[in-house]
N, C-alpha and C positions, 0 to 999 in steps of 0.2 A: 794512345791510338788503339783502335779496335782492329784486330787482325782476323780476317776471314779468308780462307783459301777458295779456290775456284769451285770446288765441289760444294762447299758450304753456301757460296753465293748462288749457285745454280739451284740448290735445294730451297733456299729462301725465295727465289723467284718463282719456283714451282708452287710453293706454299701461297704466295701472293696471288697466283692464278687459280688457286683452288685445286691444284693437282696433287696434293699430299693428303693421303687418307690411310687409315690403318689397314685397309683391305686391298688397296690398289697401288700401293707404293712398293718399290723393290726394297729388299732387306738392306742393301747398301745405302739407299736414300734415307731409310728410316734411321740407320746408325748415324749418318751424317746429320740428320735433323736433330737427333738426340744431342750430338756435339754442339750444335747451334743453341739448343735450349740451355745446355749447361753453361755455355759462354754468356748467354743473356742473363741467366740467373746470377752468375758470378758478378757481372758488371752491375746489375741492379743492386746486389748486396754491397758491393764496394762503393758505389756512389750514393746509396740511400736515396735513389731517385724514384719517381713515380712513372711507371711504364704505361699507364693508361689501361685500355682494354685488351691490348695485344702485345705480348712480350716480344714476339718476332718482328713485328712491324717497328716497334720501338728500337730494337737492336739494329735493324737495317738502316733506320733513319740516323742513328748515332754513328754507324759505320760510314755512311755517305757524308755526314757532317765532318767526320774526322779526316776523310779524304780531301775535302775542300779546304781544310785548314793547313794541309801540308803542301 
């Protein structure tokens, strides 16, 4: 199961809306976004999967999929 906290989910949703950028995002959100990237990279490495063009979208899809299985 993929675990994301509320802050990580909020940052992913901001990313999906195009609201995350290096110059207009708070430091807290950037730190959280880096956590999300690390989780995604770890999952990608552990599963040897193909994430397609966007690692964050892939992770969020896997997260939602894991919720529906429980």
